[in-house]
N, C-alpha and C positions, 0 to 999 in steps of 0.2 A: 820583189814580192816573195820569191821562193825563200830567201834568207829570213825574212820576217816569219814566214810560215814555219820554218824549222825552229826558230826561237820560241814561238808560241807553242809548238808541239813539245819542246823540251820542258817548258814550264807546266804544260798540261800533265805531262808524265810525273813531274815532281809533286804536283798537287794531288794527283791521283794516288801515288804511293804513300804520301803523308796521310791522306784520308783513310787508306786501307790500314795503315798502322794505328791510327786513332780508333778505328772501328774494332780492331783486334784488342786493343787495350780496354775499350769499353765493354766488349763482349766478355773478356776475362774478368773484369771487375763485377759485371752483373751476374754472370752465370757460373764462373769457375771459382771465384774467391769465397763465396758463401759455403759451399761444401767443404772446401779446404779448412776454413776457419772452424766449422762445426766438428770436423775430424780432430783438429788440434785441441779443441775444448774438451774432448772426451779422453784425451791422454792423461795419465796420472801425474 
């Protein structure tokens, strides 16, 4: 049972960090990309 618990814990950590990565990508696309593209549009 302890071995199974360690395996599940390892998968939980992987899924957690993948979701954190996806959240960061989504945050960047939603809130950081727009100001950057607006600044680039103003360049000559």
